[in-house]
PDBQT receptor file of N, H, CA, C and O in Angstrom, charges set to zero:
ATOM      1  N   UNK A   1       6.537  25.637  15.919  1.00  0.00    +0.000 N 
ATOM      2  CA  UNK A   1       7.406  25.256  17.017  1.00  0.00    +0.000 C 
ATOM      3  C   UNK A   1       8.736  24.768  16.441  1.00  0.00    +0.000 C 
ATOM      4  O   UNK A   1       8.752  23.997  15.481  1.00  0.00    +0.000 OA
ATOM      5  N   UNK A   2       9.841  25.213  17.021  1.00  0.00    +0.000 N 
ATOM      6  H   UNK A   2       9.828  25.839  17.801  1.00  0.00    +0.000 HD
ATOM      7  CA  UNK A   2      11.176  24.833  16.565  1.00  0.00    +0.000 C 
ATOM      8  C   UNK A   2      11.480  23.395  16.985  1.00  0.00    +0.000 C 
ATOM      9  O   UNK A   2      11.179  22.974  18.102  1.00  0.00    +0.000 OA
ATOM     10  N   UNK A   3      12.080  22.665  16.062  1.00  0.00    +0.000 N 
ATOM     11  H   UNK A   3      12.325  23.007  15.155  1.00  0.00    +0.000 HD
ATOM     12  CA  UNK A   3      12.456  21.284  16.356  1.00  0.00    +0.000 C 
ATOM     13  C   UNK A   3      13.883  21.263  16.892  1.00  0.00    +0.000 C 
ATOM     14  O   UNK A   3      14.809  21.747  16.241  1.00  0.00    +0.000 OA
ATOM     15  N   UNK A   4      14.048  20.702  18.075  1.00  0.00    +0.000 N 
ATOM     16  H   UNK A   4      13.296  20.308  18.603  1.00  0.00    +0.000 HD
ATOM     17  CA  UNK A   4      15.372  20.552  18.663  1.00  0.00    +0.000 C 
ATOM     18  C   UNK A   4      15.801  19.099  18.582  1.00  0.00    +0.000 C 
ATOM     19  O   UNK A   4      14.982  18.188  18.711  1.00  0.00    +0.000 OA
ATOM     20  N   UNK A   5      17.091  18.892  18.367  1.00  0.00    +0.000 N 
ATOM     21  H   UNK A   5      17.756  19.631  18.262  1.00  0.00    +0.000 HD
ATOM     22  CA  UNK A   5      17.659  17.544  18.344  1.00  0.00    +0.000 C 
ATOM     23  C   UNK A   5      18.890  17.522  19.236  1.00  0.00    +0.000 C 
ATOM     24  O   UNK A   5      19.524  18.551  19.471  1.00  0.00    +0.000 OA
ATOM     25  N   UNK A   6      19.216  16.336  19.726  1.00  0.00    +0.000 N 
ATOM     26  H   UNK A   6      18.701  15.500  19.535  1.00  0.00    +0.000 HD
ATOM     27  CA  UNK A   6      20.393  16.175  20.578  1.00  0.00    +0.000 C 
ATOM     28  C   UNK A   6      21.626  15.963  19.714  1.00  0.00    +0.000 C 
ATOM     29  O   UNK A   6      21.593  15.203  18.746  1.00  0.00    +0.000 OA
ATOM     30  N   UNK A   7      22.698  16.628  20.062  1.00  0.00    +0.000 N 
ATOM     31  H   UNK A   7      22.726  17.246  20.848  1.00  0.00    +0.000 HD
ATOM     32  CA  UNK A   7      23.972  16.468  19.369  1.00  0.00    +0.000 C 
ATOM     33  C   UNK A   7      24.446  15.025  19.576  1.00  0.00    +0.000 C 
ATOM     34  O   UNK A   7      24.482  14.550  20.711  1.00  0.00    +0.000 OA
ATOM     35  N   UNK A   8      24.810  14.317  18.492  1.00  0.00    +0.000 N 
ATOM     36  H   UNK A   8      24.781  14.702  17.570  1.00  0.00    +0.000 HD
ATOM     37  CA  UNK A   8      25.260  12.938  18.656  1.00  0.00    +0.000 C 
ATOM     38  C   UNK A   8      26.600  12.825  19.385  1.00  0.00    +0.000 C 
ATOM     39  O   UNK A   8      26.971  11.736  19.821  1.00  0.00    +0.000 OA
ATOM     40  N   UNK A   9      27.309  13.905  19.520  1.00  0.00    +0.000 N 
ATOM     41  H   UNK A   9      27.008  14.790  19.166  1.00  0.00    +0.000 HD
ATOM     42  CA  UNK A   9      28.614  13.891  20.187  1.00  0.00    +0.000 C 
ATOM     43  C   UNK A   9      28.485  14.147  21.685  1.00  0.00    +0.000 C 
ATOM     44  O   UNK A   9      28.995  13.370  22.492  1.00  0.00    +0.000 OA
ATOM     45  N   UNK A  10      27.804  15.238  22.065  1.00  0.00    +0.000 N 
ATOM     46  H   UNK A  10      27.390  15.870  21.409  1.00  0.00    +0.000 HD
ATOM     47  CA  UNK A  10      27.769  15.635  23.475  1.00  0.00    +0.000 C 
ATOM     48  C   UNK A  10      26.380  15.599  24.099  1.00  0.00    +0.000 C 
ATOM     49  O   UNK A  10      26.251  15.671  25.321  1.00  0.00    +0.000 OA
ATOM     50  N   UNK A  11      25.340  15.489  23.277  1.00  0.00    +0.000 N 
ATOM     51  H   UNK A  11      25.445  15.431  22.284  1.00  0.00    +0.000 HD
ATOM     52  CA  UNK A  11      23.977  15.419  23.796  1.00  0.00    +0.000 C 
ATOM     53  C   UNK A  11      23.295  16.759  23.991  1.00  0.00    +0.000 C 
ATOM     54  O   UNK A  11      22.115  16.798  24.340  1.00  0.00    +0.000 OA
ATOM     55  N   UNK A  12      24.002  17.860  23.776  1.00  0.00    +0.000 N 
ATOM     56  H   UNK A  12      24.961  17.828  23.493  1.00  0.00    +0.000 HD
ATOM     57  CA  UNK A  12      23.395  19.182  23.904  1.00  0.00    +0.000 C 
ATOM     58  C   UNK A  12      22.273  19.327  22.888  1.00  0.00    +0.000 C 
ATOM     59  O   UNK A  12      22.422  18.938  21.730  1.00  0.00    +0.000 OA
ATOM     60  N   UNK A  13      21.154  19.886  23.321  1.00  0.00    +0.000 N 
ATOM     61  H   UNK A  13      21.033  20.203  24.262  1.00  0.00    +0.000 HD
ATOM     62  CA  UNK A  13      20.012  20.060  22.417  1.00  0.00    +0.000 C 
ATOM     63  C   UNK A  13      20.134  21.409  21.708  1.00  0.00    +0.000 C 
ATOM     64  O   UNK A  13      20.370  22.442  22.336  1.00  0.00    +0.000 OA
ATOM     65  N   UNK A  14      19.969  21.371  20.391  1.00  0.00    +0.000 N 
ATOM     66  H   UNK A  14      19.778  20.532  19.882  1.00  0.00    +0.000 HD
ATOM     67  CA  UNK A  14      20.026  22.584  19.563  1.00  0.00    +0.000 C 
ATOM     68  C   UNK A  14      18.917  22.532  18.530  1.00  0.00    +0.000 C 
ATOM     69  O   UNK A  14      18.436  21.456  18.174  1.00  0.00    +0.000 OA
ATOM     70  N   UNK A  15      18.515  23.701  18.053  1.00  0.00    +0.000 N 
ATOM     71  H   UNK A  15      18.906  24.575  18.342  1.00  0.00    +0.000 HD
ATOM     72  CA  UNK A  15      17.505  23.773  17.006  1.00  0.00    +0.000 C 
ATOM     73  C   UNK A  15      18.084  23.215  15.714  1.00  0.00    +0.000 C 
ATOM     74  O   UNK A  15      19.224  23.515  15.361  1.00  0.00    +0.000 OA
ATOM     75  N   UNK A  16      17.304  22.405  15.010  1.00  0.00    +0.000 N 
ATOM     76  H   UNK A  16      16.378  22.161  15.297  1.00  0.00    +0.000 HD
ATOM     77  CA  UNK A  16      17.751  21.768  13.759  1.00  0.00    +0.000 C 
ATOM     78  C   UNK A  16      17.857  22.801  12.642  1.00  0.00    +0.000 C 
ATOM     79  O   UNK A  16      18.882  22.878  11.965  1.00  0.00    +0.000 OA
ATOM     80  N   UNK A  17      16.815  23.587  12.447  1.00  0.00    +0.000 N 
ATOM     81  H   UNK A  17      15.982  23.524  12.997  1.00  0.00    +0.000 HD
ATOM     82  CA  UNK A  17      16.773  24.562  11.352  1.00  0.00    +0.000 C 
ATOM     83  C   UNK A  17      17.808  25.663  11.589  1.00  0.00    +0.000 C 
ATOM     84  O   UNK A  17      17.993  26.138  12.710  1.00  0.00    +0.000 OA
ATOM     85  N   UNK A  18      18.460  26.044  10.530  1.00  0.00    +0.000 N 
ATOM     86  H   UNK A  18      18.311  25.658   9.620  1.00  0.00    +0.000 HD
ATOM     87  CA  UNK A  18      19.451  27.130  10.556  1.00  0.00    +0.000 C 
ATOM     88  C   UNK A  18      20.689  26.813  11.400  1.00  0.00    +0.000 C 
ATOM     89  O   UNK A  18      21.403  27.727  11.812  1.00  0.00    +0.000 OA
ATOM     90  N   UNK A  19      20.946  25.551  11.657  1.00  0.00    +0.000 N 
ATOM     91  H   UNK A  19      20.366  24.808  11.322  1.00  0.00    +0.000 HD
ATOM     92  CA  UNK A  19      22.161  25.161  12.385  1.00  0.00    +0.000 C 
ATOM     93  C   UNK A  19      23.177  24.675  11.353  1.00  0.00    +0.000 C 
ATOM     94  O   UNK A  19      23.004  23.592  10.794  1.00  0.00    +0.000 OA
ATOM     95  N   UNK A  20      24.229  25.447  11.088  1.00  0.00    +0.000 N 
ATOM     96  H   UNK A  20      24.369  26.327  11.542  1.00  0.00    +0.000 HD
ATOM     97  CA  UNK A  20      25.195  25.056  10.056  1.00  0.00    +0.000 C 
ATOM     98  C   UNK A  20      26.014  23.811  10.418  1.00  0.00    +0.000 C 
ATOM     99  O   UNK A  20      26.694  23.255   9.555  1.00  0.00    +0.000 OA
ATOM    100  N   UNK A  21      25.961  23.369  11.673  1.00  0.00    +0.000 N 
ATOM    101  H   UNK A  21      25.409  23.821  12.374  1.00  0.00    +0.000 HD
ATOM    102  CA  UNK A  21      26.773  22.230  12.118  1.00  0.00    +0.000 C 
ATOM    103  C   UNK A  21      25.953  20.955  12.288  1.00  0.00    +0.000 C 
ATOM    104  O   UNK A  21      26.484  19.931  12.719  1.00  0.00    +0.000 OA
ATOM    105  N   UNK A  22      24.661  21.009  11.952  1.00  0.00    +0.000 N 
ATOM    106  H   UNK A  22      24.230  21.841  11.602  1.00  0.00    +0.000 HD
ATOM    107  CA  UNK A  22      23.814  19.844  12.183  1.00  0.00    +0.000 C 
ATOM    108  C   UNK A  22      24.358  18.597  11.522  1.00  0.00    +0.000 C 
ATOM    109  O   UNK A  22      24.896  18.688  10.418  1.00  0.00    +0.000 OA
ATOM    110  N   UNK A  23      24.247  17.475  12.126  1.00  0.00    +0.000 N 
ATOM    111  H   UNK A  23      23.811  17.401  13.022  1.00  0.00    +0.000 HD
ATOM    112  CA  UNK A  23      23.464  17.184  13.326  1.00  0.00    +0.000 C 
ATOM    113  C   UNK A  23      24.179  17.522  14.633  1.00  0.00    +0.000 C 
ATOM    114  O   UNK A  23      23.661  17.231  15.712  1.00  0.00    +0.000 OA
ATOM    115  N   UNK A  24      25.352  18.128  14.549  1.00  0.00    +0.000 N 
ATOM    116  H   UNK A  24      25.772  18.365  13.673  1.00  0.00    +0.000 HD
ATOM    117  CA  UNK A  24      26.104  18.483  15.758  1.00  0.00    +0.000 C 
ATOM    118  C   UNK A  24      25.662  19.841  16.273  1.00  0.00    +0.000 C 
ATOM    119  O   UNK A  24      25.019  20.610  15.558  1.00  0.00    +0.000 OA
ATOM    120  N   UNK A  25      26.011  20.131  17.516  1.00  0.00    +0.000 N 
ATOM    121  H   UNK A  25      26.533  19.507  18.097  1.00  0.00    +0.000 HD
ATOM    122  CA  UNK A  25      25.602  21.399  18.115  1.00  0.00    +0.000 C 
ATOM    123  C   UNK A  25      26.571  22.528  17.773  1.00  0.00    +0.000 C 
ATOM    124  O   UNK A  25      26.201  23.701  17.820  1.00  0.00    +0.000 OA
ATOM    125  N   UNK A  26      27.807  22.176  17.431  1.00  0.00    +0.000 N 
ATOM    126  H   UNK A  26      28.107  21.223  17.393  1.00  0.00    +0.000 HD
ATOM    127  CA  UNK A  26      28.821  23.203  17.214  1.00  0.00    +0.000 C 
ATOM    128  C   UNK A  26      29.915  22.683  16.285  1.00  0.00    +0.000 C 
ATOM    129  O   UNK A  26      29.994  21.489  15.999  1.00  0.00    +0.000 OA
ATOM    130  N   UNK A  27      30.747  23.595  15.826  1.00  0.00    +0.000 N 
ATOM    131  H   UNK A  27      30.683  24.565  16.058  1.00  0.00    +0.000 HD
ATOM    132  CA  UNK A  27      31.885  23.203  14.996  1.00  0.00    +0.000 C 
ATOM    133  C   UNK A  27      32.828  22.303  15.798  1.00  0.00    +0.000 C 
ATOM    134  O   UNK A  27      33.417  21.373  15.246  1.00  0.00    +0.000 OA
ATOM    135  N   UNK A  28      32.971  22.571  17.080  1.00  0.00    +0.000 N 
ATOM    136  H   UNK A  28      32.492  23.326  17.528  1.00  0.00    +0.000 HD
ATOM    137  CA  UNK A  28      33.848  21.763  17.928  1.00  0.00    +0.000 C 
ATOM    138  C   UNK A  28      33.423  20.299  17.920  1.00  0.00    +0.000 C 
ATOM    139  O   UNK A  28      34.253  19.418  17.698  1.00  0.00    +0.000 OA
ATOM    140  N   UNK A  29      32.142  20.029  18.159  1.00  0.00    +0.000 N 
ATOM    141  H   UNK A  29      31.468  20.745  18.340  1.00  0.00    +0.000 HD
ATOM    142  CA  UNK A  29      31.659  18.645  18.166  1.00  0.00    +0.000 C 
ATOM    143  C   UNK A  29      31.790  18.007  16.785  1.00  0.00    +0.000 C 
ATOM    144  O   UNK A  29      32.107  16.823  16.671  1.00  0.00    +0.000 OA
ATOM    145  N   UNK A  30      31.549  18.787  15.750  1.00  0.00    +0.000 N 
ATOM    146  H   UNK A  30      31.292  19.749  15.843  1.00  0.00    +0.000 HD
ATOM    147  CA  UNK A  30      31.681  18.275  14.379  1.00  0.00    +0.000 C 
ATOM    148  C   UNK A  30      33.127  17.851  14.101  1.00  0.00    +0.000 C 
ATOM    149  O   UNK A  30      33.360  16.791  13.521  1.00  0.00    +0.000 OA
ATOM    150  N   UNK A  31      34.092  18.672  14.510  1.00  0.00    +0.000 N 
ATOM    151  H   UNK A  31      33.903  19.534  14.981  1.00  0.00    +0.000 HD
ATOM    152  CA  UNK A  31      35.500  18.362  14.271  1.00  0.00    +0.000 C 
ATOM    153  C   UNK A  31      35.999  17.205  15.148  1.00  0.00    +0.000 C 
ATOM    154  O   UNK A  31      36.829  16.411  14.706  1.00  0.00    +0.000 OA
ATOM    155  N   UNK A  32      35.504  17.108  16.368  1.00  0.00    +0.000 N 
ATOM    156  H   UNK A  32      34.829  17.753  16.726  1.00  0.00    +0.000 HD
ATOM    157  CA  UNK A  32      35.870  15.981  17.223  1.00  0.00    +0.000 C 
ATOM    158  C   UNK A  32      35.393  14.682  16.588  1.00  0.00    +0.000 C 
ATOM    159  O   UNK A  32      36.127  13.695  16.572  1.00  0.00    +0.000 OA
ATOM    160  N   UNK A  33      34.173  14.673  16.068  1.00  0.00    +0.000 N 
ATOM    161  H   UNK A  33      33.576  15.476  16.081  1.00  0.00    +0.000 HD
ATOM    162  CA  UNK A  33      33.637  13.482  15.416  1.00  0.00    +0.000 C 
ATOM    163  C   UNK A  33      34.447  13.134  14.170  1.00  0.00    +0.000 C 
ATOM    164  O   UNK A  33      34.792  11.971  13.964  1.00  0.00    +0.000 OA
ATOM    165  N   UNK A  34      34.748  14.118  13.350  1.00  0.00    +0.000 N 
ATOM    166  H   UNK A  34      34.467  15.062  13.518  1.00  0.00    +0.000 HD
ATOM    167  CA  UNK A  34      35.554  13.880  12.145  1.00  0.00    +0.000 C 
ATOM    168  C   UNK A  34      36.912  13.305  12.528  1.00  0.00    +0.000 C 
ATOM    169  O   UNK A  34      37.393  12.372  11.885  1.00  0.00    +0.000 OA
ATOM    170  N   UNK A  35      37.529  13.849  13.561  1.00  0.00    +0.000 N 
ATOM    171  H   UNK A  35      37.138  14.607  14.084  1.00  0.00    +0.000 HD
ATOM    172  CA  UNK A  35      38.817  13.344  14.016  1.00  0.00    +0.000 C 
ATOM    173  C   UNK A  35      38.746  11.885  14.427  1.00  0.00    +0.000 C 
ATOM    174  O   UNK A  35      39.694  11.131  14.210  1.00  0.00    +0.000 OA
ATOM    175  N   UNK A  36      37.631  11.481  15.018  1.00  0.00    +0.000 N 
ATOM    176  H   UNK A  36      36.860  12.093  15.194  1.00  0.00    +0.000 HD
ATOM    177  CA  UNK A  36      37.444  10.087  15.390  1.00  0.00    +0.000 C 
ATOM    178  C   UNK A  36      37.420   9.163  14.183  1.00  0.00    +0.000 C 
ATOM    179  O   UNK A  36      37.970   8.063  14.229  1.00  0.00    +0.000 OA
ATOM    180  N   UNK A  37      36.784   9.605  13.102  1.00  0.00    +0.000 N 
ATOM    181  H   UNK A  37      36.337  10.499  13.064  1.00  0.00    +0.000 HD
ATOM    182  CA  UNK A  37      36.748   8.795  11.875  1.00  0.00    +0.000 C 
ATOM    183  C   UNK A  37      38.129   8.740  11.231  1.00  0.00    +0.000 C 
ATOM    184  O   UNK A  37      38.551   7.687  10.752  1.00  0.00    +0.000 OA
ATOM    185  N   UNK A  38      38.827   9.861  11.219  1.00  0.00    +0.000 N 
ATOM    186  H   UNK A  38      38.485  10.716  11.609  1.00  0.00    +0.000 HD
ATOM    187  CA  UNK A  38      40.140   9.900  10.574  1.00  0.00    +0.000 C 
ATOM    188  C   UNK A  38      41.188   9.097  11.341  1.00  0.00    +0.000 C 
ATOM    189  O   UNK A  38      42.094   8.521  10.738  1.00  0.00    +0.000 OA
ATOM    190  N   UNK A  39      41.068   9.056  12.657  1.00  0.00    +0.000 N 
ATOM    191  H   UNK A  39      40.332   9.524  13.147  1.00  0.00    +0.000 HD
ATOM    192  CA  UNK A  39      42.038   8.318  13.466  1.00  0.00    +0.000 C 
ATOM    193  C   UNK A  39      41.721   6.829  13.558  1.00  0.00    +0.000 C 
ATOM    194  O   UNK A  39      42.559   6.033  13.984  1.00  0.00    +0.000 OA
ATOM    195  N   UNK A  40      40.514   6.460  13.160  1.00  0.00    +0.000 N 
ATOM    196  H   UNK A  40      39.834   7.106  12.814  1.00  0.00    +0.000 HD
ATOM    197  CA  UNK A  40      40.107   5.059  13.246  1.00  0.00    +0.000 C 
ATOM    198  C   UNK A  40      39.398   4.720  14.542  1.00  0.00    +0.000 C 
ATOM    199  O   UNK A  40      38.996   3.573  14.738  1.00  0.00    +0.000 OA
ATOM    200  N   UNK A  41      39.233   5.699  15.443  1.00  0.00    +0.000 N 
ATOM    201  H   UNK A  41      39.559   6.630  15.285  1.00  0.00    +0.000 HD
ATOM    202  CA  UNK A  41      38.497   5.446  16.684  1.00  0.00    +0.000 C 
ATOM    203  C   UNK A  41      37.025   5.161  16.398  1.00  0.00    +0.000 C 
ATOM    204  O   UNK A  41      36.405   4.352  17.088  1.00  0.00    +0.000 OA
ATOM    205  N   UNK A  42      36.469   5.814  15.396  1.00  0.00    +0.000 N 
ATOM    206  H   UNK A  42      36.973   6.472  14.836  1.00  0.00    +0.000 HD
ATOM    207  CA  UNK A  42      35.111   5.530  14.937  1.00  0.00    +0.000 C 
ATOM    208  C   UNK A  42      35.236   4.588  13.750  1.00  0.00    +0.000 C 
ATOM    209  O   UNK A  42      36.031   4.830  12.842  1.00  0.00    +0.000 OA
ATOM    210  N   UNK A  43      34.472   3.539  13.753  1.00  0.00    +0.000 N 
ATOM    211  H   UNK A  43      33.826   3.342  14.491  1.00  0.00    +0.000 HD
ATOM    212  CA  UNK A  43      34.533   2.592  12.640  1.00  0.00    +0.000 C 
ATOM    213  C   UNK A  43      33.221   1.831  12.559  1.00  0.00    +0.000 C 
ATOM    214  O   UNK A  43      32.524   1.673  13.561  1.00  0.00    +0.000 OA
ATOM    215  N   UNK A  44      32.892   1.368  11.382  1.00  0.00    +0.000 N 
ATOM    216  H   UNK A  44      33.458   1.497  10.568  1.00  0.00    +0.000 HD
ATOM    217  CA  UNK A  44      31.735   0.524  11.177  1.00  0.00    +0.000 C 
ATOM    218  C   UNK A  44      32.241  -0.915  11.187  1.00  0.00    +0.000 C 
ATOM    219  O   UNK A  44      33.104  -1.261  10.381  1.00  0.00    +0.000 OA
ATOM    220  N   UNK A  45      31.727  -1.762  12.078  1.00  0.00    +0.000 N 
ATOM    221  H   UNK A  45      31.026  -1.481  12.733  1.00  0.00    +0.000 HD
ATOM    222  CA  UNK A  45      32.235  -3.129  12.167  1.00  0.00    +0.000 C 
ATOM    223  C   UNK A  45      31.962  -3.922  10.895  1.00  0.00    +0.000 C 
ATOM    224  O   UNK A  45      30.942  -3.735  10.232  1.00  0.00    +0.000 OA
ATOM    225  N   UNK A  46      32.871  -4.788  10.580  1.00  0.00    +0.000 N 
ATOM    226  H   UNK A  46      33.700  -4.940  11.118  1.00  0.00    +0.000 HD
ATOM    227  CA  UNK A  46      32.715  -5.652   9.416  1.00  0.00    +0.000 C 
ATOM    228  C   UNK A  46      34.061  -6.048   8.858  1.00  0.00    +0.000 C 
ATOM    229  O   UNK A  46      35.111  -5.639   9.353  1.00  0.00    +0.000 OA
ATOM    230  N   UNK A  47      34.003  -6.843   7.830  1.00  0.00    +0.000 N 
ATOM    231  H   UNK A  47      33.149  -7.175   7.428  1.00  0.00    +0.000 HD
ATOM    232  CA  UNK A  47      35.212  -7.300   7.159  1.00  0.00    +0.000 C 
ATOM    233  C   UNK A  47      35.842  -6.147   6.381  1.00  0.00    +0.000 C 
ATOM    234  O   UNK A  47      35.136  -5.314   5.812  1.00  0.00    +0.000 OA
ATOM    235  N   UNK A  48      37.145  -6.107   6.361  1.00  0.00    +0.000 N 
ATOM    236  H   UNK A  48      37.718  -6.784   6.823  1.00  0.00    +0.000 HD
ATOM    237  CA  UNK A  48      37.845  -5.101   5.562  1.00  0.00    +0.000 C 
ATOM    238  C   UNK A  48      37.641  -5.416   4.078  1.00  0.00    +0.000 C 
ATOM    239  O   UNK A  48      37.653  -6.582   3.684  1.00  0.00    +0.000 OA
ATOM    240  N   UNK A  49      37.459  -4.416   3.285  1.00  0.00    +0.000 N 
ATOM    241  H   UNK A  49      37.448  -3.468   3.605  1.00  0.00    +0.000 HD
ATOM    242  CA  UNK A  49      37.257  -4.599   1.845  1.00  0.00    +0.000 C 
ATOM    243  C   UNK A  49      38.588  -4.881   1.165  1.00  0.00    +0.000 C 
ATOM    244  O   UNK A  49      39.607  -4.281   1.504  1.00  0.00    +0.000 OA
ATOM    245  N   UNK A  50      38.574  -5.787   0.214  1.00  0.00    +0.000 N 
ATOM    246  H   UNK A  50      37.745  -6.275  -0.061  1.00  0.00    +0.000 HD
ATOM    247  CA  UNK A  50      39.752  -6.058  -0.601  1.00  0.00    +0.000 C 
ATOM    248  C   UNK A  50      39.769  -5.085  -1.769  1.00  0.00    +0.000 C 
ATOM    249  O   UNK A  50      38.862  -5.095  -2.601  1.00  0.00    +0.000 OA
ATOM    250  N   UNK A  51      40.777  -4.261  -1.834  1.00  0.00    +0.000 N 
ATOM    251  H   UNK A  51      41.514  -4.254  -1.158  1.00  0.00    +0.000 HD
ATOM    252  CA  UNK A  51      40.925  -3.305  -2.924  1.00  0.00    +0.000 C 
ATOM    253  C   UNK A  51      42.116  -3.758  -3.757  1.00  0.00    +0.000 C 
ATOM    254  O   UNK A  51      43.244  -3.786  -3.265  1.00  0.00    +0.000 OA
ATOM    255  N   UNK A  52      41.869  -4.115  -5.028  1.00  0.00    +0.000 N 
ATOM    256  H   UNK A  52      40.953  -4.092  -5.428  1.00  0.00    +0.000 HD
ATOM    257  CA  UNK A  52      42.994  -4.540  -5.873  1.00  0.00    +0.000 C 
ATOM    258  C   UNK A  52      44.055  -3.444  -5.951  1.00  0.00    +0.000 C 
ATOM    259  O   UNK A  52      43.727  -2.259  -6.008  1.00  0.00    +0.000 OA
ATOM    260  N   UNK A  53      45.310  -3.839  -5.952  1.00  0.00    +0.000 N 
ATOM    261  H   UNK A  53      45.577  -4.801  -5.905  1.00  0.00    +0.000 HD
ATOM    262  CA  UNK A  53      46.414  -2.888  -6.000  1.00  0.00    +0.000 C 
ATOM    263  C   UNK A  53      46.269  -1.969  -7.198  1.00  0.00    +0.000 C 
ATOM    264  O   UNK A  53      46.021  -2.430  -8.312  1.00  0.00    +0.000 OA
ATOM    265  N   UNK A  54      46.420  -0.689  -6.978  1.00  0.00    +0.000 N 
ATOM    266  H   UNK A  54      46.622  -0.314  -6.073  1.00  0.00    +0.000 HD
ATOM    267  CA  UNK A  54      46.320   0.292  -8.058  1.00  0.00    +0.000 C 
ATOM    268  C   UNK A  54      44.913   0.800  -8.300  1.00  0.00    +0.000 C 
ATOM    269  O   UNK A  54      44.731   1.736  -9.078  1.00  0.00    +0.000 OA
ATOM    270  N   UNK A  55      43.899   0.207  -7.650  1.00  0.00    +0.000 N 
ATOM    271  H   UNK A  55      44.047  -0.554  -7.018  1.00  0.00    +0.000 HD
ATOM    272  CA  UNK A  55      42.518   0.636  -7.848  1.00  0.00    +0.000 C 
ATOM    273  C   UNK A  55      42.039   1.643  -6.815  1.00  0.00    +0.000 C 
ATOM    274  O   UNK A  55      40.926   2.156  -6.923  1.00  0.00    +0.000 OA
ATOM    275  N   UNK A  56      42.861   1.933  -5.819  1.00  0.00    +0.000 N 
ATOM    276  H   UNK A  56      43.766   1.516  -5.731  1.00  0.00    +0.000 HD
ATOM    277  CA  UNK A  56      42.446   2.869  -4.793  1.00  0.00    +0.000 C 
ATOM    278  C   UNK A  56      42.404   4.283  -5.365  1.00  0.00    +0.000 C 
ATOM    279  O   UNK A  56      43.368   4.729  -5.987  1.00  0.00    +0.000 OA
ATOM    280  N   UNK A  57      41.282   4.996  -5.157  1.00  0.00    +0.000 N 
ATOM    281  H   UNK A  57      40.498   4.633  -4.652  1.00  0.00    +0.000 HD
ATOM    282  CA  UNK A  57      41.209   6.382  -5.642  1.00  0.00    +0.000 C 
ATOM    283  C   UNK A  57      42.277   7.264  -5.011  1.00  0.00    +0.000 C 
ATOM    284  O   UNK A  57      42.648   8.289  -5.582  1.00  0.00    +0.000 OA
ATOM    285  N   UNK A  58      42.778   6.874  -3.830  1.00  0.00    +0.000 N 
ATOM    286  H   UNK A  58      42.476   6.041  -3.366  1.00  0.00    +0.000 HD
ATOM    287  CA  UNK A  58      43.808   7.668  -3.169  1.00  0.00    +0.000 C 
ATOM    288  C   UNK A  58      45.167   7.498  -3.835  1.00  0.00    +0.000 C 
ATOM    289  O   UNK A  58      46.053   8.332  -3.653  1.00  0.00    +0.000 OA
ATOM    290  N   UNK A  59      45.338   6.434  -4.600  1.00  0.00    +0.000 N 
ATOM    291  H   UNK A  59      44.618   5.756  -4.748  1.00  0.00    +0.000 HD
ATOM    292  CA  UNK A  59      46.613   6.173  -5.263  1.00  0.00    +0.000 C 
ATOM    293  C   UNK A  59      46.633   6.679  -6.699  1.00  0.00    +0.000 C 
ATOM    294  O   UNK A  59      47.695   6.703  -7.322  1.00  0.00    +0.000 OA
ATOM    295  N   UNK A  60      45.509   7.077  -7.231  1.00  0.00    +0.000 N 
ATOM    296  H   UNK A  60      44.646   7.058  -6.725  1.00  0.00    +0.000 HD
ATOM    297  CA  UNK A  60      45.444   7.512  -8.629  1.00  0.00    +0.000 C 
ATOM    298  C   UNK A  60      46.129   8.847  -8.815  1.00  0.00    +0.000 C 
ATOM    299  O   UNK A  60      45.990   9.760  -8.001  1.00  0.00    +0.000 OA
ATOM    300  N   UNK A  61      46.870   8.940  -9.903  1.00  0.00    +0.000 N 
ATOM    301  H   UNK A  61      46.983   8.198 -10.564  1.00  0.00    +0.000 HD
ATOM    302  CA  UNK A  61      47.492  10.217 -10.256  1.00  0.00    +0.000 C 
ATOM    303  C   UNK A  61      46.773  10.833 -11.441  1.00  0.00    +0.000 C 
ATOM    304  O   UNK A  61      46.927  12.025 -11.711  1.00  0.00    +0.000 OA
ATOM    305  N   UNK A  62      45.989  10.032 -12.153  1.00  0.00    +0.000 N 
ATOM    306  H   UNK A  62      45.864   9.064 -11.934  1.00  0.00    +0.000 HD
ATOM    307  CA  UNK A  62      45.228  10.517 -13.309  1.00  0.00    +0.000 C 
ATOM    308  C   UNK A  62      43.936  11.156 -12.792  1.00  0.00    +0.000 C 
ATOM    309  O   UNK A  62      43.075  10.454 -12.262  1.00  0.00    +0.000 OA
ATOM    310  N   UNK A  63      43.790  12.444 -12.935  1.00  0.00    +0.000 N 
ATOM    311  H   UNK A  63      44.489  13.015 -13.366  1.00  0.00    +0.000 HD
ATOM    312  CA  UNK A  63      42.635  13.173 -12.400  1.00  0.00    +0.000 C 
ATOM    313  C   UNK A  63      41.381  13.006 -13.258  1.00  0.00    +0.000 C 
ATOM    314  O   UNK A  63      40.337  13.549 -12.896  1.00  0.00    +0.000 OA
ATOM    315  N   UNK A  64      41.435  12.287 -14.371  1.00  0.00    +0.000 N 
ATOM    316  H   UNK A  64      42.283  11.846 -14.665  1.00  0.00    +0.000 HD
ATOM    317  CA  UNK A  64      40.268  12.101 -15.232  1.00  0.00    +0.000 C 
ATOM    318  C   UNK A  64      39.360  10.990 -14.742  1.00  0.00    +0.000 C 
ATOM    319  O   UNK A  64      38.299  10.784 -15.332  1.00  0.00    +0.000 OA
ATOM    320  N   UNK A  65      39.718  10.272 -13.704  1.00  0.00    +0.000 N 
ATOM    321  H   UNK A  65      40.579  10.440 -13.226  1.00  0.00    +0.000 HD
ATOM    322  CA  UNK A  65      38.887   9.174 -13.196  1.00  0.00    +0.000 C 
ATOM    323  C   UNK A  65      38.064   9.613 -12.049  1.00  0.00    +0.000 C 
ATOM    324  O   UNK A  65      37.304   8.818 -11.495  1.00  0.00    +0.000 OA
TER     325      UNK A  65
């Protein structure tokens, strides 16, 4: 029997196996969710982390790290 799961974005039920977008039902729902994380609409509550200046991987220019 095929296992179906609900898309965490829209609730549509889709088969888990062979779904390239899992846990989402489609590329659209996957991209909407990603956009929420990138825009800051989706967030995990808690204190902001203190990152010492120059230690952010996004600021590094040396690709050996």
